[in-house]
MIDOSE-1310 file (N, C-alpha, C; in nm, 2 decimals, decimal comma, always signed):
residues 275
mavq	+4,27/+5,20/+7,45/+4,42/+5,05/+7,52/+4,36/+4,97/+7,28; +4,43/+4,94/+7,32/+4,52/+4,97/+7,15/+4,40/+4,76/+7,11; +4,39/+4,80/+7,00/+4,32/+4,64/+6,95/+4,43/+4,57/+6,87; +4,42/+4,48/+6,97/+4,58/+4,37/+6,88/+4,47/+4,22/+6,78
qtqa	+4,50/+4,29/+6,69/+4,49/+4,18/+6,61/+4,57/+4,08/+6,49; +4,53/+3,93/+6,49/+4,60/+3,86/+6,49/+4,55/+3,79/+6,33; +4,68/+3,79/+6,23/+4,66/+3,75/+6,10/+4,69/+3,63/+6,06; +4,64/+3,53/+6,05/+4,72/+3,41/+5,97/+4,71/+3,46/+5,82
lppq	+4,81/+3,41/+5,76/+4,82/+3,45/+5,60/+4,90/+3,36/+5,55; +4,83/+3,31/+5,43/+4,92/+3,20/+5,38/+4,99/+3,16/+5,36; +5,12/+3,09/+5,29/+5,23/+3,14/+5,25/+5,22/+3,19/+5,08; +5,29/+3,27/+5,10/+5,36/+3,36/+4,98/+5,39/+3,28/+4,87
yved	+5,36/+3,22/+4,83/+5,34/+3,12/+4,71/+5,23/+3,04/+4,65; +5,17/+3,01/+4,80/+4,94/+3,08/+4,80/+4,93/+3,19/+4,72; +4,98/+3,29/+4,78/+4,89/+3,44/+4,79/+4,93/+3,49/+4,63; +5,03/+3,44/+4,54/+5,06/+3,43/+4,43/+5,00/+3,38/+4,33
lqkd	+5,00/+3,26/+4,38/+4,90/+3,17/+4,28/+4,77/+3,17/+4,32; +4,71/+3,27/+4,39/+4,58/+3,29/+4,41/+4,61/+3,38/+4,29; +4,65/+3,54/+4,35/+4,63/+3,64/+4,30/+4,70/+3,59/+4,12; +4,78/+3,48/+4,07/+4,73/+3,50/+3,95/+4,64/+3,45/+3,84
lgtq	+4,55/+3,40/+3,99/+4,42/+3,31/+3,91/+4,32/+3,43/+3,86; +4,32/+3,51/+3,97/+4,30/+3,63/+4,00/+4,22/+3,71/+3,81; +4,40/+3,73/+3,83/+4,47/+3,79/+3,71/+4,38/+3,72/+3,53; +4,37/+3,60/+3,60/+4,41/+3,55/+3,40/+4,25/+3,49/+3,43
ltal	+4,12/+3,47/+3,55/+3,99/+3,47/+3,57/+3,93/+3,60/+3,51; +4,03/+3,72/+3,55/+3,94/+3,90/+3,48/+3,95/+3,86/+3,33; +4,10/+3,83/+3,28/+4,14/+3,83/+3,18/+4,11/+3,75/+3,13; +4,04/+3,65/+3,11/+3,86/+3,57/+3,06/+3,80/+3,58/+3,04
taap	+3,80/+3,63/+3,13/+3,69/+3,68/+3,19/+3,55/+3,77/+3,08; +3,70/+3,91/+3,05/+3,70/+4,07/+3,00/+3,57/+3,99/+2,86; +3,62/+3,94/+2,76/+3,56/+3,94/+2,67/+3,45/+3,86/+2,70; +3,34/+3,87/+2,63/+3,27/+3,76/+2,59/+3,26/+3,66/+2,46
ldts	+3,26/+3,52/+2,48/+3,24/+3,40/+2,39/+3,21/+3,40/+2,28; +3,31/+3,38/+2,19/+3,23/+3,45/+2,06/+3,20/+3,27/+2,03; +3,05/+3,25/+2,05/+2,96/+3,16/+2,07/+2,93/+3,15/+1,87; +2,92/+3,18/+1,79/+2,90/+3,19/+1,67/+2,96/+3,10/+1,56
kfap	+3,11/+3,08/+1,69/+3,20/+2,93/+1,61/+3,14/+2,89/+1,64; +3,08/+2,78/+1,72/+2,97/+2,66/+1,75/+2,87/+2,67/+1,83; +2,82/+2,75/+1,74/+2,60/+2,75/+1,75/+2,55/+2,71/+1,67; +2,49/+2,61/+1,66/+2,40/+2,48/+1,56/+2,41/+2,53/+1,38
qvaa	+2,41/+2,44/+1,35/+2,39/+2,46/+1,19/+2,34/+2,33/+1,13; +2,26/+2,38/+1,04/+2,14/+2,29/+0,95/+2,23/+2,25/+0,81; +2,23/+2,16/+0,78/+2,31/+2,16/+0,64/+2,16/+2,17/+0,57; +2,23/+2,24/+0,43/+2,17/+2,28/+0,34/+2,03/+2,13/+0,29
qdqa	+1,98/+2,15/+0,19/+1,93/+2,09/+0,16/+2,08/+1,99/+0,00; +2,04/+1,81/+0,00/+2,12/+1,82/-0,09/+2,04/+1,82/-0,24; +2,10/+1,83/-0,40/+2,10/+1,88/-0,47/+1,96/+1,74/-0,56; +2,02/+1,63/-0,47/+1,88/+1,53/-0,56/+1,75/+1,59/-0,43
qkda	+1,73/+1,61/-0,31/+1,65/+1,67/-0,29/+1,55/+1,77/-0,27; +1,69/+1,85/-0,33/+1,62/+1,96/-0,48/+1,55/+1,91/-0,59; +1,59/+1,88/-0,68/+1,53/+1,80/-0,74/+1,42/+1,69/-0,71; +1,36/+1,66/-0,63/+1,32/+1,56/-0,62/+1,17/+1,69/-0,57
ytma	+1,23/+1,82/-0,54/+1,10/+1,95/-0,46/+1,11/+1,93/-0,65; +1,18/+2,00/-0,67/+1,10/+1,97/-0,84/+1,07/+1,91/-0,87; +1,08/+1,75/-0,88/+0,98/+1,72/-0,92/+0,86/+1,66/-0,92; +0,81/+1,70/-0,80/+0,67/+1,66/-0,69/+0,62/+1,75/-0,75
ttqg	+0,64/+1,89/-0,82/+0,58/+2,00/-0,77/+0,56/+2,05/-0,82; +0,66/+2,02/-1,03/+0,62/+2,03/-1,13/+0,49/+2,00/-1,20; +0,41/+2,06/-1,25/+0,22/+2,03/-1,31/+0,37/+1,94/-1,44; +0,25/+1,86/-1,43/+0,26/+1,74/-1,57/+0,34/+1,62/-1,47
qgig	+0,43/+1,61/-1,39/+0,51/+1,51/-1,36/+0,46/+1,51/-1,21; +0,51/+1,57/-1,10/+0,44/+1,47/-0,97/+0,31/+1,57/-0,99; +0,23/+1,66/-0,96/+0,16/+1,65/-1,01/+0,08/+1,70/-1,13; -0,05/+1,63/-1,09/-0,18/+1,59/-1,25/-0,04/+1,53/-1,36
afqp	+0,02/+1,43/-1,28/+0,09/+1,33/-1,44/+0,00/+1,27/-1,42; -0,10/+1,26/-1,41/-0,23/+1,14/-1,54/-0,29/+1,22/-1,51; -0,28/+1,35/-1,58/-0,40/+1,43/-1,65/-0,37/+1,41/-1,79; -0,25/+1,38/-1,86/-0,27/+1,36/-2,04/-0,33/+1,20/-2,07
yitq	-0,32/+1,19/-1,95/-0,38/+0,96/-1,97/-0,52/+0,95/-1,98; -0,56/+1,10/-1,86/-0,69/+1,04/-1,82/-0,76/+1,15/-1,94; -0,72/+1,25/-1,99/-0,78/+1,33/-2,11/-0,77/+1,24/-2,28; -0,68/+1,18/-2,27/-0,70/+1,03/-2,38/-0,78/+0,97/-2,41
agay	-0,83/+0,90/-2,23/-0,90/+0,79/-2,27/-1,04/+0,85/-2,24; -1,05/+0,98/-2,27/-1,17/+1,07/-2,28/-1,17/+1,01/-2,44; -1,10/+1,09/-2,50/-1,09/+1,07/-2,62/-1,17/+0,86/-2,66; -1,14/+0,80/-2,58/-1,18/+0,71/-2,63/-1,30/+0,59/-2,64
sgpt	-1,39/+0,77/-2,57/-1,47/+0,69/-2,50/-1,62/+0,78/-2,57; -1,76/+0,72/-2,51/-1,83/+0,79/-2,60/-1,86/+0,76/-2,77; -1,96/+0,77/-2,81/-2,05/+0,74/-2,93/-1,93/+0,80/-3,01; -1,80/+0,88/-3,02/-1,82/+0,86/-3,16/-1,58/+0,84/-3,09
gyqp	-1,56/+0,72/-2,99/-1,46/+0,70/-2,97/-1,38/+0,60/-3,04; -1,50/+0,49/-3,13/-1,43/+0,38/-3,21/-1,36/+0,39/-3,33; -1,40/+0,57/-3,39/-1,35/+0,56/-3,49/-1,21/+0,59/-3,50; -1,13/+0,67/-3,44/-0,93/+0,69/-3,45/-0,99/+0,46/-3,50
fmsp	-1,04/+0,39/-3,39/-0,99/+0,27/-3,46/-1,02/+0,17/-3,58; -1,13/+0,29/-3,62/-1,17/+0,21/-3,74/-1,02/+0,19/-3,85; -1,05/+0,12/-3,92/-0,97/+0,04/-4,05/-0,99/+0,10/-4,19; -0,85/+0,19/-4,27/-0,87/+0,25/-4,29/-0,85/+0,22/-4,49
yqqd	-0,88/+0,09/-4,49/-0,90/-0,05/-4,55/-1,01/-0,06/-4,58; -1,10/-0,07/-4,53/-1,22/-0,14/-4,46/-1,32/-0,09/-4,58; -1,34/-0,01/-4,58/-1,44/+0,03/-4,71/-1,37/-0,02/-4,86; -1,20/-0,06/-4,87/-1,16/-0,13/-5,00/-1,25/-0,31/-4,98
vida	-1,15/-0,32/-4,82/-1,25/-0,43/-4,85/-1,40/-0,45/-4,86; -1,51/-0,33/-4,81/-1,59/-0,37/-4,89/-1,65/-0,34/-5,02; -1,59/-0,29/-5,06/-1,62/-0,23/-5,16/-1,54/-0,38/-5,26; -1,42/-0,45/-5,22/-1,40/-0,55/-5,34/-1,53/-0,66/-5,32
tlae	-1,52/-0,68/-5,20/-1,65/-0,80/-5,19/-1,76/-0,76/-5,23; -1,80/-0,68/-5,23/-1,91/-0,63/-5,31/-1,94/-0,63/-5,46; -1,84/-0,62/-5,50/-1,79/-0,66/-5,71/-1,78/-0,74/-5,69; -1,71/-0,84/-5,59/-1,72/-0,99/-5,62/-1,86/-1,06/-5,59
ydqq	-1,96/-0,99/-5,57/-2,08/-1,04/-5,50/-2,18/-1,01/-5,61; -2,19/-0,87/-5,63/-2,22/-0,82/-5,77/-2,21/-0,90/-5,93; -1,98/-0,95/-5,94/-2,03/-1,01/-6,06/-2,10/-1,16/-5,99; -2,10/-1,21/-5,91/-2,14/-1,36/-5,89/-2,34/-1,35/-5,92
aaag	-2,36/-1,20/-5,88/-2,55/-1,25/-5,86/-2,55/-1,17/-6,07; -2,45/-1,12/-6,10/-2,51/-1,08/-6,23/-2,51/-1,20/-6,33; -2,34/-1,34/-6,25/-2,43/-1,44/-6,34/-2,51/-1,51/-6,32; -2,55/-1,51/-6,17/-2,67/-1,60/-6,19/-2,77/-1,61/-6,27
ltgi	-2,76/-1,45/-6,28/-2,88/-1,42/-6,38/-2,89/-1,45/-6,55; -2,77/-1,44/-6,55/-2,74/-1,52/-6,70/-2,80/-1,68/-6,69; -2,77/-1,66/-6,62/-2,81/-1,86/-6,59/-2,96/-1,88/-6,64; -3,06/-1,76/-6,53/-3,22/-1,76/-6,53/-3,26/-1,79/-6,65
gqqa	-3,14/-1,62/-6,73/-3,17/-1,67/-6,90/-3,19/-1,75/-6,99; -3,10/-1,87/-6,96/-3,05/-1,98/-6,99/-3,11/-2,07/-7,00; -3,24/-2,08/-6,81/-3,29/-2,14/-6,82/-3,42/-2,16/-6,88; -3,48/-2,05/-6,87/-3,60/-2,00/-6,97/-3,54/-1,97/-7,12
amsg	-3,47/-1,98/-7,17/-3,47/-2,03/-7,35/-3,38/-2,15/-7,36; -3,38/-2,26/-7,25/-3,44/-2,35/-7,27/-3,53/-2,44/-7,28; -3,63/-2,32/-7,15/-3,76/-2,44/-7,11/-3,86/-2,35/-7,28; -3,75/-2,26/-7,34/-3,92/-2,18/-7,41/-3,99/-2,09/-7,37
nlgg	-3,88/-2,08/-7,29/-3,98/-1,88/-7,18/-3,96/-1,78/-7,19; -3,82/-1,79/-7,31/-3,76/-1,66/-7,25/-3,83/-1,52/-7,28; -3,80/-1,44/-7,25/-3,86/-1,28/-7,24/-4,02/-1,29/-7,18; -4,09/-1,40/-7,12/-4,26/-1,44/-7,09/-4,20/-1,43/-6,91
greg	-4,34/-1,46/-6,94/-4,37/-1,37/-6,78/-4,34/-1,44/-6,64; -4,32/-1,59/-6,65/-4,23/-1,66/-6,60/-4,05/-1,63/-6,58; -4,01/-1,57/-6,72/-3,85/-1,53/-6,71/-3,85/-1,43/-6,61; -3,99/-1,34/-6,64/-3,96/-1,20/-6,54/-3,94/-1,23/-6,34
vmrs	-4,04/-1,32/-6,33/-4,12/-1,35/-6,29/-3,95/-1,40/-6,19; -3,86/-1,55/-6,23/-3,78/-1,52/-6,17/-3,70/-1,47/-6,15; -3,65/-1,37/-6,20/-3,51/-1,29/-6,20/-3,59/-1,16/-6,18; -3,66/-1,11/-6,12/-3,76/-1,01/-5,99/-3,75/-1,09/-5,84
qyqn	-3,77/-1,17/-5,83/-3,69/-1,30/-5,73/-3,60/-1,33/-5,67; -3,45/-1,37/-5,74/-3,34/-1,36/-5,78/-3,28/-1,20/-5,70; -3,30/-1,13/-5,89/-3,37/-0,98/-5,77/-3,31/-0,97/-5,65; -3,40/-0,97/-5,62/-3,48/-0,92/-5,49/-3,40/-0,99/-5,33
ksdm	-3,42/-1,12/-5,37/-3,30/-1,22/-5,27/-3,19/-1,18/-5,29; -3,08/-1,12/-5,38/-2,97/-1,06/-5,42/-2,99/-0,96/-5,38; -3,04/-0,87/-5,40/-3,07/-0,72/-5,31/-2,98/-0,72/-5,12; -3,14/-0,84/-5,13/-3,13/-0,85/-4,95/-3,04/-0,92/-4,92
nral	-2,92/-1,03/-4,99/-2,83/-1,04/-4,98/-2,66/-0,96/-4,90; -2,67/-0,90/-5,02/-2,60/-0,80/-5,05/-2,62/-0,70/-4,95; -2,72/-0,67/-4,89/-2,76/-0,57/-4,84/-2,68/-0,56/-4,66; -2,75/-0,78/-4,63/-2,69/-0,81/-4,54/-2,52/-0,84/-4,56
lqsg	-2,45/-0,85/-4,60/-2,33/-0,89/-4,67/-2,23/-0,75/-4,60; -2,32/-0,63/-4,61/-2,25/-0,47/-4,70/-2,31/-0,52/-4,53; -2,41/-0,43/-4,44/-2,34/-0,48/-4,35/-2,29/-0,52/-4,23; -2,29/-0,64/-4,26/-2,21/-0,77/-4,15/-2,08/-0,70/-4,21
llqq	-2,04/-0,65/-4,29/-1,93/-0,60/-4,32/-1,87/-0,42/-4,12; -1,92/-0,34/-4,24/-1,94/-0,21/-4,19/-2,00/-0,30/-4,00; -2,01/-0,37/-3,98/-2,03/-0,35/-3,83/-1,92/-0,51/-3,77; -1,92/-0,57/-3,83/-1,71/-0,67/-3,85/-1,65/-0,53/-3,76
gftq	-1,67/-0,44/-3,86/-1,56/-0,34/-3,86/-1,56/-0,23/-3,75; -1,73/-0,20/-3,75/-1,74/-0,10/-3,57/-1,70/-0,20/-3,47; -1,73/-0,31/-3,47/-1,72/-0,43/-3,32/-1,57/-0,44/-3,27; -1,48/-0,44/-3,45/-1,34/-0,43/-3,32/-1,32/-0,35/-3,33
anql	-1,30/-0,20/-3,39/-1,28/-0,06/-3,40/-1,28/-0,03/-3,24; -1,47/-0,09/-3,18/-1,57/-0,03/-3,09/-1,45/-0,11/-2,97; -1,38/-0,26/-3,01/-1,36/-0,32/-2,89/-1,15/-0,29/-2,82; -1,11/-0,19/-2,98/-1,00/-0,21/-2,96/-0,98/+0,00/-2,89
anqa	-1,08/+0,07/-2,90/-1,11/+0,17/-2,84/-1,11/+0,14/-2,71; -1,18/-0,02/-2,66/-1,24/+0,00/-2,49/-1,05/-0,08/-2,46; -1,03/-0,14/-2,51/-0,92/-0,20/-2,49/-0,77/-0,05/-2,46; -0,77/+0,04/-2,54/-0,71/+0,17/-2,56/-0,78/+0,25/-2,37
fgqq	-0,90/+0,23/-2,42/-0,94/+0,31/-2,29/-0,93/+0,31/-2,17; -0,87/+0,15/-2,18/-0,81/+0,09/-2,01/-0,68/+0,08/-1,96; -0,65/+0,12/-2,09/-0,44/+0,08/-2,12/-0,41/+0,23/-2,08; -0,52/+0,37/-2,06/-0,47/+0,50/-2,06/-0,59/+0,51/-1,89
qala	-0,62/+0,40/-1,88/-0,66/+0,47/-1,73/-0,54/+0,35/-1,68; -0,47/+0,27/-1,69/-0,35/+0,20/-1,62/-0,27/+0,33/-1,60; -0,22/+0,36/-1,69/-0,12/+0,47/-1,70/-0,14/+0,60/-1,63; -0,23/+0,61/-1,62/-0,29/+0,71/-1,54/-0,16/+0,72/-1,36
qqvp	-0,29/+0,58/-1,41/-0,26/+0,51/-1,26/-0,06/+0,55/-1,23; -0,01/+0,45/-1,31/+0,11/+0,38/-1,30/+0,20/+0,47/-1,36; +0,20/+0,55/-1,40/+0,28/+0,64/-1,40/+0,33/+0,75/-1,28; +0,23/+0,79/-1,22/+0,20/+0,91/-1,10/+0,32/+0,81/-1,04
qlyg	+0,30/+0,70/-1,03/+0,37/+0,62/-0,88/+0,53/+0,61/-0,99; +0,53/+0,57/-1,12/+0,65/+0,56/-1,09/+0,81/+0,76/-1,10; +0,68/+0,82/-1,11/+0,68/+0,99/-1,08/+0,73/+0,94/-0,89; +0,69/+0,87/-0,80/+0,64/+0,85/-0,74/+0,78/+0,85/-0,60
advg	+0,84/+0,70/-0,74/+0,97/+0,61/-0,69/+1,05/+0,72/-0,71; +1,04/+0,79/-0,84/+1,17/+0,88/-0,89/+1,14/+0,96/-0,78; +1,06/+1,08/-0,71/+1,11/+1,12/-0,64/+1,20/+1,07/-0,49; +1,10/+0,96/-0,46/+1,12/+0,87/-0,34/+1,31/+0,87/-0,32
alrs	+1,31/+0,79/-0,44/+1,42/+0,77/-0,40/+1,52/+0,88/-0,44; +1,54/+1,00/-0,52/+1,63/+1,11/-0,47/+1,61/+1,19/-0,36; +1,47/+1,18/-0,31/+1,48/+1,16/-0,18/+1,56/+1,15/-0,06; +1,52/+1,00/-0,08/+1,61/+0,94/+0,06/+1,74/+0,92/-0,02
agad	+1,78/+0,94/-0,08/+1,93/+0,94/-0,18/+1,98/+1,12/-0,10; +1,94/+1,20/-0,16/+1,95/+1,31/+0,00/+1,92/+1,36/+0,04; +1,92/+1,30/+0,09/+1,84/+1,25/+0,29/+2,01/+1,21/+0,36; +2,06/+1,09/+0,23/+2,14/+1,07/+0,33/+2,26/+1,13/+0,32
qqaq	+2,25/+1,27/+0,23/+2,44/+1,33/+0,18/+2,35/+1,46/+0,27; +2,27/+1,48/+0,31/+2,28/+1,53/+0,38/+2,27/+1,56/+0,53; +2,23/+1,39/+0,61/+2,26/+1,36/+0,74/+2,45/+1,38/+0,73; +2,52/+1,32/+0,62/+2,67/+1,30/+0,63/+2,71/+1,46/+0,64
aqag	+2,67/+1,55/+0,54/+2,76/+1,69/+0,62/+2,71/+1,71/+0,71; +2,52/+1,75/+0,75/+2,50/+1,75/+0,88/+2,57/+1,72/+1,04; +2,61/+1,59/+1,01/+2,79/+1,49/+1,06/+2,87/+1,60/+1,07; +2,90/+1,61/+0,99/+3,06/+1,70/+0,94/+3,05/+1,89/+1,04
ldal	+2,92/+1,97/+0,95/+2,90/+2,01/+1,07/+2,87/+2,03/+1,19; +2,87/+1,95/+1,20/+2,84/+1,88/+1,42/+2,96/+1,91/+1,48; +3,07/+1,77/+1,38/+3,19/+1,78/+1,45/+3,30/+1,84/+1,46; +3,19/+1,95/+1,37/+3,33/+2,08/+1,36/+3,29/+2,18/+1,44
reqn	+3,15/+2,21/+1,54/+3,04/+2,29/+1,60/+3,17/+2,21/+1,71; +3,16/+2,06/+1,78/+3,24/+2,04/+1,89/+3,33/+2,02/+1,90; +3,43/+2,02/+1,76/+3,57/+2,09/+1,75/+3,56/+2,22/+1,83; +3,49/+2,29/+1,76/+3,55/+2,45/+1,79/+3,49/+2,54/+1,95
rlaa	+3,26/+2,45/+2,00/+3,34/+2,42/+2,15/+3,47/+2,37/+2,20; +3,53/+2,28/+2,16/+3,60/+2,21/+2,28/+3,74/+2,36/+2,32; +3,71/+2,41/+2,14/+3,85/+2,43/+2,16/+3,78/+2,64/+2,29; +3,67/+2,66/+2,20/+3,60/+2,75/+2,30/+3,66/+2,73/+2,46
fepy	+3,60/+2,65/+2,49/+3,59/+2,60/+2,66/+3,70/+2,52/+2,71; +3,87/+2,56/+2,60/+3,96/+2,48/+2,67/+4,01/+2,60/+2,76; +3,95/+2,70/+2,76/+4,10/+2,82/+2,82/+3,97/+2,77/+3,00; +3,84/+2,75/+2,95/+3,82/+2,79/+3,12/+3,83/+2,67/+3,17
erlg	+3,87/+2,49/+3,11/+3,88/+2,38/+3,18/+4,04/+2,44/+3,26; +4,14/+2,52/+3,13/+4,26/+2,46/+3,22/+4,22/+2,56/+3,37; +4,17/+2,66/+3,31/+4,16/+2,76/+3,44/+4,08/+2,67/+3,56; +3,99/+2,57/+3,51/+3,92/+2,49/+3,63/+3,95/+2,43/+3,69
yqqq	+4,09/+2,40/+3,61/+4,14/+2,22/+3,72/+4,27/+2,31/+3,79; +4,32/+2,44/+3,69/+4,41/+2,57/+3,79/+4,37/+2,59/+3,92; +4,23/+2,64/+3,94/+4,17/+2,69/+4,08/+4,15/+2,54/+4,16; +4,10/+2,51/+4,09/+4,05/+2,35/+4,22/+4,27/+2,31/+4,24
gvas	+4,33/+2,31/+4,17/+4,46/+2,30/+4,24/+4,52/+2,41/+4,33; +4,48/+2,49/+4,28/+4,54/+2,62/+4,44/+4,45/+2,59/+4,58; +4,34/+2,56/+4,52/+4,23/+2,47/+4,67/+4,26/+2,39/+4,75; +4,32/+2,32/+4,64/+4,45/+2,23/+4,76/+4,55/+2,23/+4,80
iasg	+4,61/+2,36/+4,80/+4,71/+2,38/+4,80/+4,72/+2,47/+4,95; +4,62/+2,51/+4,92/+4,60/+2,65/+5,05/+4,44/+2,56/+5,15; +4,42/+2,45/+5,10/+4,35/+2,42/+5,20/+4,43/+2,25/+5,26; +4,52/+2,21/+5,18/+4,57/+2,12/+5,25/+4,54/+2,02/+5,25
mpgq	+4,46/+1,99/+5,22/+4,32/+1,93/+5,11/+4,35/+1,84/+4,98; +4,30/+1,73/+4,88/+4,37/+1,67/+4,83/+4,25/+1,71/+4,73; +4,23/+1,74/+4,61/+4,07/+1,81/+4,49/+4,09/+1,71/+4,38; +3,96/+1,73/+4,41/+3,92/+1,66/+4,28/+3,84/+1,71/+4,22
yqsm	+3,91/+1,75/+4,05/+3,86/+1,82/+3,95/+3,78/+1,81/+3,80; +3,63/+1,81/+3,83/+3,58/+1,74/+3,76/+3,54/+1,80/+3,61; +3,61/+1,78/+3,49/+3,56/+1,87/+3,35/+3,42/+1,89/+3,37; +3,37/+1,98/+3,31/+3,29/+2,03/+3,27/+3,26/+2,00/+3,13
vtpn	+3,40/+1,96/+3,03/+3,34/+1,91/+2,91/+3,21/+1,83/+2,92; +3,12/+1,82/+2,78/+3,02/+1,72/+2,82/+3,02/+1,72/+2,63; +3,00/+1,59/+2,61/+2,96/+1,55/+2,46/+2,81/+1,61/+2,42; +2,86/+1,72/+2,27/+2,76/+1,75/+2,21/+2,62/+1,84/+2,30
ptpl	+2,64/+1,93/+2,37/+2,58/+2,00/+2,46/+2,46/+2,05/+2,40; +2,39/+2,11/+2,42/+2,29/+2,19/+2,35/+2,30/+2,33/+2,40; +2,26/+2,42/+2,30/+2,29/+2,63/+2,31/+2,24/+2,67/+2,47; +2,16/+2,59/+2,48/+2,10/+2,59/+2,59/+2,25/+2,58/+2,75
qnal	+2,22/+2,48/+2,76/+2,43/+2,40/+2,84/+2,46/+2,40/+2,76; +2,55/+2,52/+2,67/+2,66/+2,61/+2,64/+2,67/+2,74/+2,78; +2,55/+2,75/+2,72/+2,54/+2,86/+2,77/+2,53/+2,88/+2,89; +2,45/+2,85/+3,00/+2,48/+2,76/+3,18/+2,58/+2,72/+3,22
giag	+2,61/+2,65/+3,16/+2,77/+2,61/+3,10/+2,89/+2,73/+3,18; +2,87/+2,83/+3,06/+2,98/+2,93/+3,05/+2,97/+3,00/+3,20; +2,81/+3,05/+3,24/+2,78/+3,11/+3,29/+2,78/+3,03/+3,49; +2,82/+2,90/+3,47/+2,84/+2,84/+3,59/+2,97/+2,84/+3,64
vagg	+3,07/+2,80/+3,50/+3,18/+2,76/+3,48/+3,29/+2,95/+3,61; +3,23/+3,06/+3,53/+3,29/+3,19/+3,60/+3,24/+3,22/+3,70; +3,12/+3,16/+3,73/+2,99/+3,18/+3,84/+3,14/+3,13/+3,95; +3,18/+2,97/+3,93/+3,22/+2,94/+4,02/+3,31/+2,99/+4,02
lmtg	+3,38/+2,97/+3,91/+3,53/+3,03/+4,01/+3,52/+3,19/+4,06; +3,48/+3,23/+4,01/+3,48/+3,37/+4,13/+3,42/+3,33/+4,26; +3,30/+3,29/+4,28/+3,26/+3,20/+4,47/+3,42/+3,17/+4,52; +3,45/+3,06/+4,44/+3,61/+2,98/+4,43/+3,69/+3,09/+4,50
ygdy	+3,79/+3,15/+4,45/+3,85/+3,25/+4,44/+3,80/+3,34/+4,58; +3,67/+3,41/+4,62/+3,65/+3,45/+4,76/+3,65/+3,38/+4,85; +3,64/+3,24/+4,86/+3,63/+3,13/+4,93/+3,85/+3,14/+4,92; +3,86/+3,10/+4,87/+4,02/+3,16/+4,92/+4,07/+3,29/+4,97
lrgs	+4,04/+3,32/+4,94/+4,07/+3,49/+5,04/+4,01/+3,50/+5,12; +3,92/+3,44/+5,22/+3,85/+3,40/+5,30/+3,93/+3,29/+5,39; +3,91/+3,25/+5,33/+4,00/+3,11/+5,44/+4,12/+3,10/+5,49; +4,17/+3,20/+5,39/+4,34/+3,27/+5,41/+4,34/+3,34/+5,49
gqq	+4,19/+3,42/+5,55/+4,23/+3,57/+5,65/+4,25/+3,66/+5,52; +4,23/+3,67/+5,41/+4,21/+3,78/+5,38/+4,08/+3,83/+5,37; +4,12/+3,97/+5,43/+3,92/+4,04/+5,41/+3,96/+4,10/+5,33
């Protein structure tokens, strides 16, 4: 007994649309998508950032910028730290002062002789005692005067050494801070420029991504339209393009689109009765 099979075929124009859709799908998915055109890129460091790194890592600038000042501060400490601050004219001052003192002391001895002559004791023992006492006191005063001048010079030099020591310590702290401020300013300015360059790369990546997905987007819209025509029901198309997708989302999106198109195309064929 012969088996009679009844098959409901879709209108010819629907078959033509389905065949055209299948042809486009095959051609579109035959070649792999060139993802390198919208692969994520990282903007290179700006020159200011490179300069900041160089400054921060250069010996004597960012690293060890304090060392010369600590070394110099050490030279101003210890038992000989005062010596660089001794006045080069101190000995001249001492010599001139002592010469004046000696002149005045000699005048005093002359006065003793005059007094002895007036009293009739010139060359006597009393004159000798007076001269001896005067000379001893004069020599003591001269020594005290000289030591006082030396002590005054040392005290002043020591104070200047202490002052210089503090200044070098302050510079040892301040100079690295100033270098750090320069490094920070360069790094901040460079980061701004790098961010601008990164925004440009991201925009170009998004542009290339949209261009790469445009055929899939168009084919998906066409697929939904064919499905609507074949089923007689109005269809709604949801765009598969979303802003700034991640590389993983891109990969999943491509696979999803291709799979959806193939599944949808199979559904059309089954729905239309084509086996």
